[in-house]
N, C-alpha and C positions, 0 to 999 in steps of 0.2 A: 504493500500500500504506500501511497505517497507520504502519508504521515500517520502518527498514532497520538491519540489524546491521552494525557496522563494527569493523575491527581498529584499536585506538588504543593509546596509552600509558596509564599509570595515571590521568593527569589527564582522559582522555577528550577532549582538545582537539587532539590531533595524531596522525597516522597512525604506527603502529609498523612499517609495511611500506615506506613510501616515504621518500626522503631528506628531511632537514629543510628544505632550500631549495625544496622543492615546496610547502610551506605547506599540506599536505593535512590536512583535519580528520578523516580516517579512510578506510580502504580497505574497500569493501563485502565482506561475507562471502558467498560463493557458496552458494546453497541447494541441497543435494543430500543423499544418504544417507551420504556419507563422514564418518567419525568426525573431529571437529574436534580438531586438536592445537595447543595454545597454546604458543608459544615463550616464553622468558624475557622479562620486561618487556612482554608483550603482553596486552591486555585486550580483551574484546568489549563494545562500548557500543551502546546502543539510540538511534538517531537518529529521533525521532518526527516524523511528519507534523504540521506546525503546526495545520492546519485540523482534523484528526482529534482532536488533543490538546485543543483548546479546546471541541470539540463533544461529545465522549463521555466524557472523563476528568475525575475530580474532582481538581483540582490540589492541594488541601489534603491529600487522602489520598495522592496520588502522591508529594508531597514529604516525607511523614513516613517516616523511615528505619526499616527493620526488618532485623534481622540473623539469618541462619540460625545455629543452634548451632555449626556447623562453623567459622564465622568465628573465634569465640573459641578453639576448639580449635587451629586452625592458628596463631593469634597466640601461643599459649603454647608452641608447639614451639620447640626451640633452633634457632638459625640454622645451616643446613647448612654444613659446612666440611670441608676436606681438609688433610692435613699435607703440607708441602713434601717431606718425606722420601718419602712415597708417590708424589709427582709424579716425583721422581728415580728411584725404583724402577721405575715404569711406563715412564719414558723410556728406561731402559737394558735393559728386558726383551727377550727374543727375540720377534719378531713373525712369524707365519706369513703369507705372502703368499697372497692368494686366487687370483691368476693364476700360471700356470706360466711359468717363465723358460727361454728357449732356452739350452742348454749346447752350446758349439761343440766341446767335447771328445768328447762322446758323440753329438752331432748330433741331439738331440731335446729336447723341452720337459720340464722337471722341476719338481717342487714345490720352492719356495725359502723361505728364512727371511731376515729382516733384523734386524740388531742394531746399535744405536748405543752406542758405548763412549766413556767419558772417559779419555783417555790420560794427562793430567797435571793437576795442581792449579795453575791459573794464579795469579799474584799478585792480580789483580782478577777476580772472578767476577761476571758479569752474567747474571741470570736474567730472561728475558722470558716472562711469563705470557700464554698465548694466550687472550685474553678477547674480542677483537673478531672476530666472524665476519661473513659477508656481510650477514646480516639482523638479527642480534641480538647482544647482549653477554652474556657469562658473568659473573655477579655473585657467584659462589661465593667465600666467604672462604677464603683460603689461609693456614694457620697456619705461620709461619716464625719460627725463633729469632732474637733480636737479637744473640746472641753464641754462640760455641762450636759453630757448625754444622759437623759433621764429614762430609766428602764421601768419606772413604776407602772406605766400602762400595760406592760406585758407580764406582770407578776400576778399570781393567783390572788383571789380576794383575801384569803387568810394571811397571805404574805404581805399584802398591802397595809395591813393593820400595824404590824410590827415584825421585826426580824431579829432572830437570835444571833448574837455575835458568834463567830465560828468556834466550834467545840475544841479546836486544837489549843487555842490560847487558854481556854478554861481548864482543859485537862492538864496542861502544864502547871497551872496555878493551884492544882490540888495538893502539891507538895507542901510541907510545913513552911518552907521558905516563901513559897508563893502566897500563902495565907497571911504571913507576917508582913509581906511587902505589898499588901493591897490586892490580893487575889479575889476570886469570885465570892468567897465567903466572908471577905473583910467587912462587908456591910452588915452582916449578921442575919440577913433575911434568906440567904441561901439561893436567891433567884439569880438567873442569868441577866446581865445587863441587856438593855434593849436599844436597838437603833431607831432613831426617830424617823417619822414618815419622810422628812425632807432629805434624809441621807441615802438617796438612791441615785445620786448624780455621779457620773464617772468622767474621768479625764484620761485621754489617750496618752500613753507614755512610750509605746513601742509598736513598730510595724515590721512584719516580715514580708518582703516582696519576692515574687517568683518571676524570673525572666526566662522565656523560652516557650516550649510547647509541652504537650502532654507526654512526650517521649523523652524529654530531657531538658535541663535548664540550669539556672544559677540562682542562688538565694542571696539576697542583700537585706540587711537589717537597718531600719531607722530607729533611733532611740533618743529620748530626751535625757540628757546627761550633762555632766560638768567635765570640762577638760582644761586643765591649766587655769582654773579660776573662772573660765568662761562657760556660762550655762546656755543651753539651747538644744536644737535638734542636730544630730550627727548621723552620718551615713557610715555604716560598718560593712565594708566590702572586702572580705578576706583580711589581709593585713593592712589595708588602707582605711584610714578614718578621716573623714572630711566633714566640715560644717555645712549644713544645708538650710535653705529658707523654710520657714514654717509653712508657706504656701505650697511647697513641693513635697510635703510629707505624705499626703494621701494621693495615690495614683491608681490607674487601672491595673497595675501590677500587684496591688495589695493582696496578700494571701492570708495572713493572720494578723488580727488586731488585738492589742493588749491594753486593757483599761484598768485603772485603779480607782476604787471608790473614794470619793472626796474626803470622807471622814476617817478613812483607814490610816492608821499609823503602823507601819511594818514592825516597829519596835515592840508592839504588844505581843508578837509571836515569839519573842526571845524567851528562853527558859529563865525562871526567876533568878537563878544563880549568876546569870550573865548581865542582868539589867544594871547592877551597880557600876559596871564598867563602860556604860554608854558615854561616848564623847571623851573618854579618858585615854591619854597616851599610855601605851602598854610597854612594859619592859619585857625582855626575853623570858624571864621567869613567869611573869603574869600571863603572857601569851601561852606558855606551856600549860599553866594551870587552867586557863580557859578552855584549851583544847580537851583537857581531861574532863572538865566539868561538862562540856558540850556532849561528850560521849556518855557520861553518866546520866545526863538529862534526856537522852534519846528515848528513855522509857517514860511514858506519860503517867505513870502511877498505876495503882491497882484498881481494877474495875470488876464489877460483879456480872457474871454471865451464866444464866441457867443455874444459879445457886453456887457456882464455883467462882473463886476469886482468882483473877488472871491479871497479867500485866500486858498492856497494849504497847506496841512499839511503833514509833513514828520513823519511817524511812525516808 
């Protein structure tokens, strides 16, 4: 044949259907009457027969570029994007299942619904955007706030009333040292402290970006940090660290988003024996003692389970 149509990436030099390590220059398109559906990042390229090309085609005319008017129209369209609030809304909506589920109570198959709910607002919220699918990557820009992201609308009704502070901190404070230093029982009522309704705001502090396709790529991290006394957003690309603008933090390459609850103080998660050393310059001896104390405090105390007293270990 004079030419073969192949599925390739935008460069036309590599297959968009096969893994990168196959080093394929394209996957042939099957000729039939089926409507061709192009996935994201997929291009149809013409692979000419070399002999036919030299004998019948005018190379000068062939290499001269011509653009259909629709090319310019598409280029002027705004980049498609979705709001992360819409992602959370869809994630927590009720979904009607296509298959019927067997109910043991009535002993027959019934129509069913599925719903995912967020029960609490964790100190650290990690959002994983599902971009990588078996054969292609979703490149849609997800617009997300850098600060003040409120997840209250997506919490269950019971969770919207009040939220228990994470059990890890409370478990560590069960030790005698923790109670003397203001642990959970220091107030005398034995109740867990509560997070107020307004404490469901999150600030973005890190982003993991994925560059490439579903078959391979490169990861680059953006994080809010301090370097040499300068605070701001930095790009961590292997061994290279560079400062970036705040406006460049969120892109269509964002793969994982890391949020910190605004009222959360990470120091609350330190074992009681380590808290006196916060902000204190350490000697070599103190550093060694702290390392030993950290190992000793890796057990969060005794707990009762099924009538048996056990020790839980935090790894």
